[in-house]
C-alpha positions as CSV (number, residue, x, y, z in Angstrom):
1,M,118.2,40.8,89.8
2,L,121.3,39.5,87.9
3,R,120.5,39.7,84.3
4,F,119.6,43.8,85.9
5,F,123.3,44.6,86.6
6,H,124.2,42.9,83.1
7,Q,122.1,45.4,81.4
8,L,123.1,47.8,83.0
9,G,126.5,47.1,82.5
10,S,125.9,47.0,78.9
11,P,126.2,50.8,76.8
12,K,123.2,50.8,75.2
13,H,120.9,49.9,78.4
14,F,122.4,52.3,80.4
15,Y,121.4,54.7,78.4
16,R,117.7,53.4,78.6
17,I,118.0,53.2,82.2
18,A,119.9,56.4,83.1
19,G,117.4,58.0,81.3
20,S,114.4,56.4,82.7
21,W,116.1,57.1,86.3
22,I,116.7,61.0,85.6
23,P,112.7,62.6,85.8
24,W,112.0,60.0,89.3
25,L,115.6,62.3,90.6
26,A,115.1,65.3,89.7
27,A,111.5,65.3,91.3
28,V,112.6,63.6,95.1
29,C,115.6,65.8,94.9
30,G,113.8,68.5,94.7
31,L,110.9,68.3,96.9
32,L,113.5,67.6,99.5
33,M,115.9,70.0,98.8
34,L,113.2,72.2,99.2
35,Y,111.2,70.8,102.3
36,G,114.8,70.5,104.0
37,L,115.7,74.6,103.4
38,Y,112.3,75.6,104.6
39,Q,113.0,73.2,107.7
40,G,116.3,74.6,108.3
41,M,116.9,77.8,107.2
42,V,113.4,79.1,108.5
43,V,111.6,76.6,111.1
44,A,114.8,75.8,113.0
45,P,115.8,77.2,116.7
46,T,118.3,80.3,116.7
47,D,121.7,79.0,117.7
48,Y,121.9,79.8,121.4
49,Q,126.0,81.2,120.3
50,Q,126.6,81.4,116.6
51,G,123.2,82.8,115.9
52,D,121.6,83.1,112.5
53,S,125.2,82.8,111.2
54,Y,124.9,78.9,111.5
55,R,122.5,78.2,108.9
56,I,125.3,77.7,106.5
57,M,125.5,74.7,107.7
58,F,122.9,73.3,105.8
59,I,125.0,74.3,102.6
60,H,128.2,73.9,103.7
61,V,128.1,70.4,105.6
62,P,126.6,68.5,103.1
63,S,129.0,69.9,100.7
64,A,131.5,68.5,102.8
65,W,130.6,65.2,103.0
66,M,130.0,64.9,99.8
67,S,132.8,66.3,98.5
68,L,134.1,63.4,100.5
69,F,131.7,60.8,99.6
70,I,131.9,61.3,95.4
71,Y,135.9,60.8,95.8
72,V,135.9,57.7,97.4
73,V,133.0,56.6,94.0
74,M,135.5,58.2,91.9
75,A,138.6,56.2,93.1
76,A,136.8,52.6,93.5
77,A,135.2,53.5,90.3
78,G,138.7,54.3,88.3
79,A,139.7,50.4,90.2
80,I,136.8,48.2,89.0
81,G,137.9,50.2,85.4
82,L,141.5,49.5,85.8
83,I,141.4,45.6,87.3
84,W,138.5,44.7,85.3
85,H,138.0,47.1,82.2
86,M,134.8,47.4,82.9
87,K,133.8,51.1,80.6
88,L,131.2,52.2,82.3
89,A,133.1,52.6,85.8
90,E,135.7,54.6,83.7
91,V,132.4,56.9,82.2
92,I,131.1,57.1,86.0
93,A,134.7,57.6,87.8
94,I,135.4,60.6,85.3
95,S,132.2,62.4,84.9
96,S,131.9,62.3,88.9
97,A,135.2,64.3,89.1
98,P,133.6,68.3,88.2
99,I,130.8,67.4,90.3
100,G,132.9,66.1,93.0
101,A,135.4,69.5,92.6
102,S,131.8,71.5,92.4
103,F,131.0,70.6,96.1
104,T,134.7,71.2,97.6
105,F,134.2,74.3,95.7
106,L,131.3,75.1,97.6
107,A,132.1,73.6,101.1
108,L,135.3,75.7,101.2
109,V,133.8,78.8,100.0
110,T,130.6,77.9,102.5
111,G,133.1,77.2,105.3
112,S,135.1,80.6,105.2
113,I,132.0,83.0,104.9
114,W,131.0,80.1,107.8
115,G,134.2,81.0,109.3
116,K,134.8,84.7,109.5
117,P,132.0,86.0,111.8
118,M,133.2,82.8,113.7
119,W,137.4,82.9,113.5
120,G,137.6,86.3,112.4
121,T,139.0,85.5,109.2
122,W,138.1,84.0,106.2
123,W,140.5,81.3,105.9
124,V,143.6,79.6,108.5
125,W,146.3,77.1,107.1
126,D,144.1,74.9,109.4
127,A,144.4,70.9,108.8
128,R,140.9,70.4,107.7
129,L,140.7,73.6,105.3
130,T,144.4,72.8,104.1
131,S,143.4,69.1,103.3
132,E,139.8,69.6,101.3
133,L,141.8,72.4,99.6
134,I,144.3,69.4,98.4
135,L,141.3,67.0,97.7
136,L,139.9,70.1,95.2
137,F,143.2,69.9,93.5
138,L,143.0,66.3,93.0
139,Y,139.7,67.0,91.0
140,L,141.4,69.6,89.1
141,G,143.8,67.2,88.6
142,V,142.5,64.3,87.8
143,M,140.0,66.1,85.6
144,A,143.3,67.6,83.8
145,L,144.9,64.5,83.1
146,Y,141.4,63.2,81.5
147,G,141.4,65.8,78.9
148,A,145.4,66.6,78.0
149,I,145.6,62.4,77.0
150,D,143.5,62.2,73.2
151,D,143.1,58.4,73.6
152,K,140.0,57.8,76.6
153,R,140.7,54.3,77.5
154,T,144.0,55.3,78.5
155,A,143.5,58.9,79.8
156,A,141.0,56.7,82.4
157,R,143.6,54.3,83.5
158,A,145.4,57.2,83.9
159,T,143.5,59.3,86.0
160,A,142.0,56.1,88.0
161,I,145.8,55.7,89.5
162,L,145.9,59.0,90.3
163,A,142.3,58.7,92.0
164,I,143.7,56.1,93.7
165,V,146.4,57.2,95.3
166,G,144.5,60.6,96.6
167,V,142.8,58.7,98.4
168,V,144.6,58.9,101.3
169,N,144.1,62.1,102.0
170,I,139.8,61.2,102.5
171,P,141.4,59.9,106.0
172,I,143.4,63.1,107.0
173,I,140.5,65.1,105.8
174,H,137.8,63.3,108.4
175,Y,139.8,62.3,111.3
176,S,142.0,65.9,110.9
177,V,140.3,67.6,113.3
178,E,141.3,64.5,115.8
179,W,145.1,64.4,114.7
180,W,145.1,68.4,115.0
181,N,144.1,71.3,117.5
182,T,142.5,72.7,114.7
183,L,140.3,75.6,114.5
184,H,137.7,73.6,112.9
185,Q,135.0,72.1,115.1
186,G,135.2,68.2,115.7
187,P,132.3,66.0,115.3
188,T,128.4,67.0,116.2
189,V,126.7,64.2,113.8
190,T,128.8,61.4,113.8
191,K,130.9,61.0,117.2
192,F,129.6,57.9,119.3
193,G,126.9,58.5,121.1
194,A,124.0,61.1,121.0
195,P,124.9,64.0,118.4
196,S,125.7,67.4,120.1
197,I,122.8,69.1,117.7
198,D,119.0,70.0,118.4
199,I,116.9,67.2,116.6
200,R,115.2,70.3,115.1
201,M,118.7,71.2,113.1
202,L,119.6,67.4,112.5
203,I,116.3,66.4,111.1
204,P,117.0,68.7,107.8
205,L,120.4,68.5,107.9
206,L,120.2,64.6,107.5
207,V,117.5,65.8,104.8
208,M,119.3,68.1,102.3
209,A,122.6,64.9,102.9
210,V,119.7,62.9,101.3
211,A,119.1,65.6,99.2
212,F,122.5,66.5,97.9
213,K,123.7,62.6,97.0
214,L,120.0,62.2,94.7
215,F,121.2,65.4,93.4
216,Y,125.1,63.6,92.9
217,L,123.3,60.5,91.3
218,L,120.9,62.3,89.4
219,V,123.8,64.9,87.4
220,V,126.7,61.6,87.3
221,L,124.0,60.0,85.1
222,M,122.8,62.8,82.9
223,R,127.1,63.3,82.8
224,A,127.7,59.8,82.1
225,R,125.2,59.2,79.4
226,V,126.6,62.0,77.3
227,E,130.0,60.6,77.7
228,V,128.5,56.8,77.0
229,L,127.2,58.3,73.7
230,E,130.4,60.2,73.2
231,R,132.4,56.4,73.3
232,E,129.7,55.1,71.4
233,R,129.4,57.1,68.8
234,N,130.4,54.6,65.9
235,A,128.2,51.9,67.4
236,R,125.2,50.7,65.8
237,W,122.9,51.6,68.4
238,V,124.1,54.9,69.0
239,R,123.5,55.9,65.1
240,E,119.4,53.9,65.3
241,L,119.3,56.4,68.5
242,V,120.3,59.2,65.7
243,E,118.4,59.1,63.0
244,A,115.2,57.8,65.1
245,P,111.9,60.2,64.5
């Protein structure tokens, strides 16, 4: 096991191992997403208050969860790269940023679509919505800062610091519905005790959450392989890979 993790830290072996995982991740992710969408959009019962409009939850809620999860991963990977100077940690951090920004944008858009019939408006400067919008700006800031610095090691260190500082926004997003009086509904799945959601709705929601995590892992590995090739383009193993028939 230790040898496996040591190999995973090597750009050459990471490129090979990640390439072997990608087809399997794509297959499992696709199956789970199809199952979750079918169960959520077709099989799950109609909500007695919101009607069928609640079904956007099966996209919105996992997207919102992923926006927080990916930022924590990005900040943690950035910290590892900053402290131990691990190239692959830097690669994972910067490769995660566009994916996290996409999930954050999707959460904001689907939340607005869901909020229109529920609140009567597309947008309010609600604590949860505003802090989620700040999260999107943090992702965009990391991406812009990385692109503005030519030296990638220096850029990785700068973006790591920005990501770590931005972590303070994560608990604000999570606890905003408890700390302030907001329009956004409180926790239903993660609250203590029994979740206040029908099991026929909960199962596809959790399946979609797993599918979205696998999607993130799939895409971040694909992006990381490209980033590794770019950084290691002068290495012997990359030249051999390019020259191979």
